Every structure is written in structure tokens, then in C-alpha cells.
C-alpha positions as semicolon CSV with decimal commas, in nm:
position;residue;x (nm);y (nm);z (nm)
1;X;2,594;-0,569;1,663
2;X;2,336;-0,382;1,453
3;X;1,986;-0,527;1,441
4;X;1,838;-0,581;1,095
5;X;1,541;-0,358;1,182
6;X;1,775;-0,072;1,282
7;X;1,992;-0,118;0,973
8;X;1,688;-0,110;0,745
9;X;1,558;0,206;0,914
10;X;1,895;0,375;0,867
11;X;1,922;0,267;0,503
12;X;1,567;0,383;0,428
13;X;1,670;0,738;0,520
14;X;1,837;0,751;0,177
15;X;1,581;0,877;-0,076
16;X;1,731;0,687;-0,371
17;X;1,731;0,359;-0,181
18;X;1,371;0,416;-0,070
19;X;1,267;0,471;-0,430
20;X;1,442;0,157;-0,547
21;X;1,294;-0,044;-0,261
22;X;0,944;0,071;-0,358
23;X;1,007;-0,020;-0,719
24;X;1,115;-0,377;-0,656
25;X;0,907;-0,471;-0,358
26;X;0,561;-0,560;-0,489
27;X;0,392;-0,563;-0,152
28;X;0,523;-0,220;-0,064
29;X;0,426;-0,096;-0,410
30;X;0,069;-0,212;-0,351
31;X;0,053;-0,035;-0,016
32;X;0,193;0,280;-0,174
33;X;-0,067;0,257;-0,453
34;X;-0,348;0,227;-0,198
35;X;-0,236;0,533;-0,004
36;X;-0,181;0,734;-0,321
37;X;-0,529;0,648;-0,449
38;X;-0,686;0,754;-0,120
39;X;-0,492;1,079;-0,098
40;X;-0,557;1,160;-0,465
41;X;-0,928;1,114;-0,391
42;X;-0,878;1,359;-0,102
43;X;-1,013;1,107;0,149
44;X;-0,906;1,048;0,505
45;X;-0,886;0,693;0,631
46;X;-1,208;0,756;0,824
47;X;-1,391;0,885;0,516
48;X;-1,272;0,590;0,309
49;X;-1,376;0,352;0,586
50;X;-1,730;0,492;0,576
51;X;-1,744;0,435;0,199
52;X;-1,622;0,079;0,248
53;X;-1,854;0,009;0,540
54;X;-1,566;-0,063;0,775
55;X;-1,359;0,112;1,041
56;X;-1,069;0,355;1,015
57;X;-0,849;0,104;1,197
58;X;-0,926;-0,160;0,930
59;X;-0,816;0,085;0,660
60;X;-0,502;0,163;0,860
61;X;-0,421;-0,209;0,886
62;X;-0,471;-0,249;0,511
63;X;-0,255;0,053;0,428
64;X;0,005;-0,055;0,682
65;X;0,050;-0,395;0,520
66;X;-0,064;-0,583;0,830
67;X;-0,334;-0,774;0,641
68;X;-0,343;-0,957;0,311
69;X;-0,643;-0,812;0,127
70;X;-0,871;-1,019;-0,092
71;X;-0,930;-0,930;-0,455
72;X;-1,283;-0,819;-0,358
73;X;-1,144;-0,583;-0,092
74;X;-0,898;-0,431;-0,338
75;X;-1,177;-0,387;-0,596
76;X;-1,401;-0,213;-0,338
77;X;-1,107;0,007;-0,231
78;X;-1,048;0,105;-0,594
79;X;-1,415;0,188;-0,650
80;X;-1,428;0,393;-0,329
81;X;-1,127;0,599;-0,441
82;X;-1,245;0,648;-0,798
83;X;-0,977;0,423;-0,941
84;X;-0,973;0,092;-1,127
85;X;-0,797;-0,221;-1,004
86;X;-0,569;-0,396;-1,252
87;X;-0,372;-0,715;-1,194
88;X;-0,097;-0,857;-1,408
89;X;0,160;-1,131;-1,418
90;X;0,498;-1,066;-1,573
91;X;0,778;-1,308;-1,658
92;X;1,066;-1,326;-1,414
93;X;1,390;-1,209;-1,573
94;X;1,628;-1,495;-1,587
């Protein structure tokens, strides 16, 4: 029997499925936005960590989705990468 983790890894090899997954999964979209902001700012995790006054491993945990960041952390991350944090609520289709 195939494990869910293995099935997901195999399915995520498909570029179209990966794109759709990123579009609908808000948490993954946030992580992707964080990494994109950092790379667009041409910062390594270590450089960003210095700007935030934290460690590279803390940035890695944040970008890896292993922590649930506070609004203040996201705002500081945005400022450190030269971006602006926006938050919105949208109606659920139904």
C-alpha cells in the first residue's frame, strides 16, 4: 500500500499539479511568498536573519512552514526584504 507522503511526493513531480497546489493552499502560498521576497531582495537566509536579529535556522523554520509566524514577524520580514505586508479576507465560494 502506498503511503500518503509517498503519493504526495510523486504527484508533486507534476508541474501543473504543483502550480495548482500552490494556488489553492494558502499556507504554502505564504511560504512561497516569503521565499520569493527574500530571493528578490537577493538575500540569503543568513543575511535576512541578521536584518531580523535572529538566526538562519529560525528563518529556515519560518520558510519551511514549521512555525506559525505572528503578524509582527511577517511585518518585520516584509520590511527586511523591501516589501509590504498585506492581509485580506475573501468570501468562500459557495
